[in-house]
N, C-alpha and C positions, 0 to 999 in steps of 0.2 A: 530375564524375560516382560516386555512389554504387555501394559496395566490394559492392554487393546490387548492380548492376545490372549492373556487373563483374562478377560470379559466374554471374548469369542467362544474361549472353554468351556464357562461355567454356563451358557449360553448352549451352548451344541452341546453338551447332557439334556439341559431340559425342552429341546426340540425333539427330541427321542421323543417325549412323551406328550405332550402338549400338541394344541389344537395351530398350534403356531409355525410361520417361517424365522425368519432369521436373516436380515440383509444385513449386509456389514463393506458399506461402502466408500474404498481410498483413497483421495485425492490429496499431494501436497506435502506427504508425512503426517496427515487428515486421517481420522476416522471420525465414520455415522453409521451408529448401529440400530435398525429399526425393523418393527416385528411388522410381517402381513399375516393375518388373521387367512386361515386358509377354511375352506366348505369340508371340505372331510375331517374328520377323527381323526383317529391310531397311523392313521399315515403311514409305511412306511420310511424311516428315519435315510437320509441318500448327505452329503458333503460332498463340494466340490467347489472348489476356487481358481478362477479363471479368468485373463485380460478381456475386459468389452470392449470392441470391435473399437474401432479411428475412434480412442479414445484419452491418450493416451498414456497418462501416469490411471486411468482409473482402473480398479478392480472390484470385481467381488466375490464373496464365501456367498454358499445359498446355506443355506440348515432349513430341510427342514420334508418333503414330497416328492415321489419322485417326476409326478408332473409340474417340470418349470414351469411351465407359458404363466401361473399366476406371477409366477417370481419372478420372471421377467418384465412383466404386466407391468411390474412396480418396482423394477429398477428403472426401466424406461424417463419411467415418472419421475420419480426421484431425481436422475441425470439431468435430468430437461433444468430442475431448479434448481442442482449444486451448478451448473454449470454457468451459470446468470452469470455468478456472482465471482467466479475463479475465468472464468474467458479474459477477461482486460491484464490479468496481470500474469497471465503462461505470456500472453501476445508477450508483454516488456522482456521475455525472455528469451526471444527471441528477435528482439526492434536492432540489434547491436547483429548482430550472422544476414538482418536484410542490409541493414544501413551497409554494409558492407559491401557487394556488391553494388559495380557500378549500375547506374536507373540512368538514363537515355546519354550513354555516355560520360556523365557528371558523378562523384566523386560524393555521398554523404556529408558533408561535414561535421568534424569533432567535437564532439557533447562531453562538456566538464558538465560537473554537479559540484551543485555546491549548496552544501549546509552548516548546520554548525542551530547548538540548540537556543530556545528562547534567548531574547535578548544581549544575542552576540557579535549584532550588527549583522544578519549574511542579508537585506533589503539594503542597507548603504551599501554594503560588497554591489553589491547586485548591479544598482548605482547608477557607477563609479563602472564596472564592465561597460553600459549599455553606452553612458560617454562615451566610449573607447569605437560606441559604433557594433557591438556585442549587440545577437539579439538576444529576447531572456525568456521560458517557460519558465513560470512563478508556478508551485501547484497554490501555493493562499492565491494566488489571483482565479486562478481554474477553484478552488476550493469554492468562491463564492459566486462564481459562475453556477455549478453547479443548482443552487438553492435561492437562484434569484427570485424577486416573489413573480406567483405564476408558472414556477416549475415544484412537475410533479414531483421530486425529493422533499422539496420546503410543506410541499400536501405531507407529503407523508411524517415528517417531525409534525409538523404541528400537532397532529392527529395522535404522534407517541407523546409528545410529552404537554400535550393542553394551548390553549391559540396565547396564556402570558409569555410563550418562549416565542414569542410574535413581537413587534415595536410596532408603536400606530398607527404608524405606513403596511403597515402588515409586511418589511421587511425581519429575516430574520434577526435576532436580540444576541449577539454572537459571544458577549460575556455570557449569561446568561446562560444562555445553555456549554460554556466552557466550563461553569461554577457546577453544572452536573453530571454532567459526563466523566470529570476527575473527581469528582465524589462520588461514582460508580460506577466500577468494572463494567458490570455490564449494561452498560447504559452505551457508555466509550464503546465495546462492540457491535453495538448492532449501531449506531450510528458508523462508524468507519464500515463495514458490512453492506450498510450505505449506500459510502460513498463513494470508498476506494476507488470503482468499476467506474464508476463516474467519469474522476476526478482523470484516474488511466488514459479511462480512451479519444476522451480531449489532448490529454499528454501527448500524447503518443502520435498522434492526430496534428498539435503543431511543429514537437520537432523531427515531424518527417518533412513539412516547409522550409525550415533554417537552412537557411544560406551563410556561403560570412565566410572566412578559415573558423570561426568553430562557431557553441549557442551554446548556451547555459540555462541547465535544470539545474531551478533552486524551490531546492525543495527541503523541509525541514526532521520529513521521517525518509528522506536521501535513504537513510543506510538501516531502518528500521522494515522496511518494505523489499520487495521488490524490482524497485522502478532503477538501486542502483545497480542488476544485469541490464540500465538502460545504455551507462555512460563509458564513456574510454577513459574519462579521467574523475579523484574525485579530488575536490575542495574544500578545507573546514575551515567557515574560522571560529575562530579557539578564546577564549575567553577563558575566566575562573567564572564559578559556582557564586562568588560574592556580586562579582560584576552584574555576571545573569540577572540576580535580586533586585538589584539601583534599577540597574532600568527599564527595567522590567514596569513594574512596583511603580516608579515613576514618570512613567509614555500611556503607565494601560488606567492606571487609577484601580488595580485589583487587591484584593485582597494580598496578604502577601501567605499564608498558608496555598491558597488555590495556586498561588509561581510556586511553589517549594513542591506540588505535587503534580503539576506538567512538566520542572525539572524534574523530575527524579517520577515521571512514566518513557520519559525521553534516553534512547542507547544513553551512556556510563560516559563520561570528557572518554577517561580514556581509553574505552573502545574506540570511539570513533574515530580520536588523535592515530589509533593501529592502525584503523585501516583508511584513515589519507593521503594519497597520495603525493598532496600541495596541500603545504599547513599556511593562513597569513591569521598573524597571531593581533586583536584588534584592541590588546586593551589601552590604550593613546589614543589619539585627538582622529576629528576626519583626516587633518592633514598628513597626518603619518600612515593612514587606512590606505587615502591615495597613489603614497608611493610605494607600498606595497602593491595596492590591484595594479598598478601603470607596470611595473616590469612581471605582474604574473603572465598579465594580457602581450608582454614582449614574447614571453617564453613561449604563449601558447600558439598565438602566432608562430611563429617558428616548429613548433612543434607537427602544425599543421601542417607548414607549407613541407615538411617535409615527408609525410603521409605521401604529398600527394605525388609525390615526385617530379 
């Protein structure tokens, strides 16, 4: 029995005698349990499990009084808050289906997801694809856009972490923020909850505008998020952990423990390789990488041409 089921049962036993109604709202495999104070005490116990209209995977369990109106009002309010944080990720899951349909008689471009761990050379590989005329949608670039000076997201970050999280020009001090969140899982979860929906919405907009034989979605979190559902193939730029550490320390000047924490927070290398459709090893020099990218580019062009018939 799952931990959520056990919690629900415990709540159910309490609800029969308490003046509270227990609301369980589940979505995407997650569960949120809340309590709602009722005016009447010693109310007759009732329980119901029913889908919530027009909300897909949402459902609720209400434990409390026979009068469900206070419960339904609470659920409507809670769903408004939850929906804002999950709508973008739900849209990602349907992107491939929408892209598969013809729009104005023109088939959407094939999308390749390019990913890899920190220090793997994703940006270098992406630049080489761009040199072949391929459009890029880079989530790191999008992440910078959503926290530009004057943006609501930056204001929220400054309010939570203090003005010291900003540099002298008022822009986000990304190195300082990175050190904070990778040392504190709770702060990391808060930041992801704020930024990921914004990044996903912008990502979808850019992908839908792509033309050419195919386009690249460049994302370090491609396989850790539902972004993977937006692509037709996954291309991994692969290096060993020692190479990741050496390159990142030289590039960013970060502390070794900070880089190691970032590597450990990302999907394991073995899992990344297992989920890859295509792999480019980047342990050598830029010239070797360029040759590998050109060969992969030619393969993707052939695939796209075949798909278009």
